[in-house]
Every structure is written in structure tokens, then in C-alpha cells.
N, C-alpha and C positions, 0 to 999 in steps of 0.2 A: 504494500500500500504506500505509494509514493506521494499521493496528493493529500493535502490537509483539508479534510471535509468537516464542516462544522454544522452543529444543530442550531439553526437560527430561530426556529419557532416550534412550539408544540401546543396542541390543544386537544381537549377531549370533552365529552359530555358526561354527566352522571349516568352510570350504568343502571339498568333497571330490569326487572323481570319481564318476560314476554307479555304478561297480562297488562302492562302499561300501554300496550298497543301503539307504540311509536313507530313511525315509518322510517325505513333505512335512509331514504333520500334526505329527510329532515335531520336525522341524527348526523349523517355524514356532512351535510352542509354546515351545521353549527360547529362541528369539530374543525372543518377546514377553515372557516372564517376565524375561529379562535387562534389557530396556528399561524395564519397569515398576519393577523393583527399582532400576535406575539413577536413575529419576525420583523414587523414594520414594513411588510411588503404587500403587494396585491397579486391577484391571479394573473394579471398581465405580465408580471415578472417571472412567472413559472415557465421553464423551458420544457420540462417533461413531468408527467404525472403517472403514478402507479397506484392502482386501486386494489385493495385486498378484501376478499370476502369468500365465504364457503357456500352459503345457501342463497342462491340467486341465479338469474339468467345471465347470459354471456356478456352483456355490456352494461351491467348495473353501475359500473364505475362512471361511465359517461352520464348515465341518468342522474347519479348523485352529484356529479360535478357541475352539470349544466344548471342546477339550481343556484349555484354560486356565480357562474358566469360562463359564457361561451366564447373563449378566446382563441380557439383552434389549437390549443395545446395537445400534443399527442398523449393519449391515455392508454396504458397497458393494464389489463385486468389480470390479477394474480390469485391463484387458488393452490396453496400448498398445505391444505388442511389447517390445523391449528397454528402452524407456523407461517400462515399467509402474511400477517402484518410485518413480521421481521424479514420475510422474503421480499416484500415490497420495499422495505427500508434498504435491504442489501442491493437491490437493483437501483434504487435512487442514489445510493452512495456511489455506485460504480458510474452512473451517468455523470455525476459531478466530478468524480476523481478522474474520469477519462476525458474530461473537457467537452462532453456532448451537451452539457447544460450548466449554466451558472447557478441556476436554482432548480431544484427538483422537489416535488411534492409527493409524499407517500401518505395515503389515507386508507383507513380500514373501517369496516362497519359490518354489522350483522343485525338482521331482524329475525330473531329466532322464535321457534314455537316451544310451547311447554313440553316437558318430558325429555327422555333420554335421546341422544343423537341416533338417527337412523339413516340408512342409505336409501335414497329415493329412486335409484335406477336398479330395479330388481331383475331385469331381463338380460344382464350382462355381468361380467366378472367385476366384483367389487374390489376397490383398492385395499380393503382391509383383509381380504380373503387369506392371503399368505400368513398374516399375523395370527388370525383366528385358527388357521390350520396348525400353526406351531403350538398355540395354547391347547388345542384339541389333542395334539400328540403328547403333551406334557401332563395335562390335568383333565382333559375332557371339557366339553362345553356344556353349560347349564342353561336349559330353557328358561326364559323369563327373566334372565339377568342381562342388563345392558352390556353390549359388546365391549365398550370402552372400559367399563368397570372390571370385566373379566381380564382384559389385557393388562391393565395397570395393577389391578388387585393380584393378578398372577405374579407380577414383578415383586410386589410386597410379600407375597407368599414365599417366593424363592429366597428373598433376603432373610425372612424369618427362619426358613429351613437351614440356611447356611450359618447364621450367626446366633440363632436361639433367642431373639428378642421377643418381647411380648407385644400383643396388638395395641396395648395402651400407649406405647411409644409413638405409634403413628397418630393416635388420637390427640396427643399433645400438640401436634402441628396445627390442627384445626383451632385449638384454644389460642395458640399464638397468633394465628391469622386474624381471628376476630379481634384480639387485643390491638393489633396493629391497625386494622380497618377502622377502629373507633375514631381515629383522627383523620379519616379520609372522606371528604364530602362527596367523592365520586363513587364510593363503594355501595354495593347493594345491601350487604349485611354488616351492620355496625354494632349490633347488640352483643354483649359478652357471652361466652359459652364456658361452661365448666367441663372438665374431663368426664365427669359422670354423665352429663347430658350428651356429650359426643358419643360415648361408648354405649349409651342406652338407646340411641336412635336406631332405626331398623338396620339389621345386618344386610349388606349388599353382596360382597364377595371377598374371600380371603380376609385380610385384616380390616377391610373397609366397611364402615357404617355410612348411613346416608349423609351425616354431617361431615364426612371426610371426602365428599364428592362435590366438585364445583357445580354451581347452578346454571341452567340455561339462561342466557342473558342477552339483552339487546343493548347496543351501544355503538359508539364510534370514537375514533381518535385519529389525529393527523400530525405529521411532522414535516417541517420545511428544512431542507439541507442546502447549504451553499458552500462554495469554496472560500478558503480563508482570505485570499486576495480580493475576491468579490466583496466579502464582508468589510474589509478595510476600505475599499473604494467607495462603498455605499454608507459607511459609518454605522454598520450593524453591530450590536453588542452580542456577537456569536461566540460566547466564551466556553462552549462545550464542544469538544471534537471527538470524532470516532477514531480511536487510536488503533483498534484492531477488530477485525470481523471475519467470520468464516461461516459458510453454509456447507453442511455435509449431508450425504444420503447413504443408504444402506450398502453394506458389503455382505458377502456370504455369512460372516460371523453373526449377523443379526438373527439368523435362523438356525444357528448351530449351538447356541448356548441356551440359557434359561430365558424366562420372560423378561428379565432385565434388559438383555440384549435386544429382544424383539421390540421393546417400547422406546429404544433410543439411547441406552446407556453408552454403548460404544460410539455412537454418533456424537454424543456430548463430550466424551473424552477427547475425541479427535478435534472437534470444533474448538473446544476450550484451549487445547494445546496450540492450535494455529493462531487463535486470537491473542493468547498470552504472548506468543513469540512475536507476532506482528506489533504488539503494543510495547514490547520490551519489558514486561513485568511478569510476575507469578501470582498464584492464588493468594499468597501471603500478603500481597499488596492491596487486596480488595476489602474495603470496609462495609460495602452495601451491595446487595444483589437482588435483582428481580428475576426469579426463576419460575419455570412452568409447573406450578403446583395444581394441575387439573385434578389430581387425587393426592392425598397425603403420601401415598406410597411413592409417587414420582418425585415429590420434594425430597423425601428421605434418601432415595438412591442417587439423586442428582447432587446432593451435598458431596458425595464421594466422587462422582463422575467429573465434577468441576474442580476437584482437588481442594475443596474447602476444609475437608477433614480426611484423614487417611482411610483407606478401605477397611471396613469392619468396625469403624468407630462412630457411626452416625448416632447410635443410641447415646453414647457419652456426650457427643456434640449437643444433642437436644437436652439431655438431663442437666448438663452444666450451664444451659442458657447461652451457649455460644452462637445461637442462631437468632438472637434478638438484641435489643438495646442493653448495653452494658456488657455484652459478650464480644466474641471475636469478629463476627460479621452479621450485620442486620439483614435478615433474609425476608424479602417481600414486605417492606415497610408499608406498601400500599394496602396490604391485606391479601394480596395475591389473587389468583383465580378463585380460590376457595371462598373468599369474602368480598373482594371487589367485584368479582364476576368474570365471566369468560364469553364475551361476544367474539366468536372465533376469529374473524377477520380483523378485529380491532385490537386483540390482546397484545400482540407484539409491539404495536405503536403506543399503546397505553403504558407498557413497560418502559419504553423510551421516554415518554413524557414524565413518568415518575422519577426516573433516574436523572433526567435533565433538571428537574426541580431540585432534586437532592444536591446535584453538583453546583447549582446556582445558589444554594443556601436558602431556597424559598419554599421548602416543603412544610413549613408550619410545625404543628405538633409532631409530625412524622420525621422531622429533620434528624439525620445522622450527623452528629457534630464533627466538623472538620473534614467531611467527605470530599475528596478531590479525584477519586477514581471509582468507577462503578462497573458492574458486570451484569449482562442480560443474557438469559437463556430462554429459548422458545422452541418447542418441538411439536411436530405434527406427524401422526402415524401415516405411513405411506411410502417413504418417510422423508422428513426434512428437519434438520436441526440448525438453528442459527445462534451463535454466541457472539456477543458484541461487547467490546471494552470501550468505555467512555472516560474521558479525562477533562477536567476543567483547566483552562489556560488563561493566562493574564492578557 
């Protein structure tokens, strides 16, 4: 990564349950306007735009952007499952770094339905089929249990089998998520939870109970990227740069190990190593992380995949409070997907927004004191994993 790409503006709307009935074009429009205003730019300044979403027809990105303005800007629609937002950011960063655009806009949105995720195209091979087959080989598939919960719950089950930890260790992650979300006005769920409440909620699969699964969510977020020279020329206060970033996809090992590999553990290891190397840092330099906690099991295994704690020590990391304020690295200060919510196409960009606020020192009650470096992890089954390192610059 030779170019100095800066985050000039971020914006998002409060996430909500699908019952709120908000339309994706309205959600996206509000987030885009907020990001442009934050950057001190207009849509006329944008050279390329990348729209991320999972549930929608083929050019929903244009439909969403046209409500803000029709400037003729090229729009690329991105669907990389739950990693769509970060994949759009990855493309936008490359557009600026490669000199194709002085200003690139990445925006993501989702107008979701109530209930578990489902595949809408049932007359053809589903993209999750290979992962479900792997789970079937290892544990068998259970009727009536959401597919994603079986995949990620299977990863938690594999971890428990190897290291002998209790299911309550996973439950503590939900308690922490709600505690963090209490200070986030954009989060869906901000009321506190006790460990007893988490563990008493209906059992879903493996170590997972209902309160350890992210809710279906509608919402939108947007990010404006610029080159450092352009920011100087325009007098933009773009004080956060993308110092390292990598996107990885499956290798044969994803289907040769246990369910941890199938849900992206190896992808995260590889992407993190590349992002750290490109940024010239290591995991010990990270004080704040937004990672993909679609289920508590994924947060726990990702601590180790990102190198935040050595393999086999996630239980101690949690029990010692090293994943929260006062510990070694504050994980998901926003409340994460578990409490902030998970509008699939917007999630990666909402993570970017949160970390930008952290590095600017404007995160309010969620602020991680003295944070100048931050890490983002976003994964989608199918698979894609994006890890991004951000740094504040003077």
C-alpha cells in the first residue's frame, strides 16, 4: 500500500429492528448525507461510489444514491455477504490509492425482514452449501435450527471440545456487548443483561443461546475516502488513515479442519497478518477493535485469530476483563453486532465509523482513552474476510 488514503467523513443512522419499517433508500440517503457533511464535501466531489448490501435487487445502490443526487458518478454494487461493507471500503480504498478517484464513497444498507437469515434462491446451488456440508460431516445438521447458528455454534462447539471451557464463557461476551452499547445512541439494544439472563434465554445450538445471536437489523452507514494530498489541497481535516488492509477468501484448509476453519478462522489469521505487516505494527499495538461478533462464538475464536491473545487463552482473556475498558484491548466499544445490530451490508462501514470516532477522540462515553491505532475485522460466509488497520495522524 503505497498511497496515503484517509477517512475524510463517516456517517450512519441509528440501527433498528425490521419492525420499524424503514426503507433502505431513506436509510442509505441519510447515512450518505451525514458522511459527506462530515467530510465537508458534496456528491459532486465523489469520483467513484461503491454500494454494499445483501438483500436487494441488482442496482439498489443506484436507487439509494439517486435520492441524494444524480451526478453521473459510477456506482458499483457489492455483495460479499456479511463482509459486503468492508469489501466496498476495500474497493474504495484501492480507487483512491490507485489514482482513479480523488474521492471515493462507500455506503452500505440493509432493509431486513424479521427472523433468521434464509436463502431466497432455492432452485440452485446455495453459496453456503459447502459450509453446511462440512458441518453435516462433523456434527450433522439439525432441522429447525438456523443455518448460520449451526455454522458458528459449531465453531464454538469445536473450541469447547479442544480447550474444555464452559458455555458460560461465551455468555459473558453478550453481557459485555450490552454494557458497551449502553453508551451508543446508534445501537438497537442498550439495556443491560446479566449472565443469568443470557444463559436462561432459549438454547439455539452448541454453546449459543438466543441472546448470544445478533438480531436482524435495518440500517445504513457510509464512509468518504480521499487521498492525503487531496485533503491538504482542499483543507480537509482527514486525520485518520488506512494504514493496512487485506481481503482474503477460502483455501482448501477451510474445509479440512473443524468448524472454526469453515467460518473464517484461517481467513482472519491471514488477513490480520497482511494488514499488520502493511501497517508496520503487531497485535500488541492495538488498543481498540471492532470485530465481527455475529455470534459470541465468533468473537471468542476471533480474539485468537487476530493475535489479541495466544491460542487457547480466550477464556482467560475474557475472565480477566482484557476485552473491555481497563483491560488490554477494548473489543466492540460500539456494542458490536450483538447489541448495535447487524444490517449486513452496512456492518463493515459502521465499524469504520466507530473506529474513526475513536481515533478522533469523539466517541463520547465509549471513548478508549489515548487510542491512536485501531483494528477492524469483518467476515462473510462464502467467504470473504477483511481486516483493516487505522491510525490517527497529525
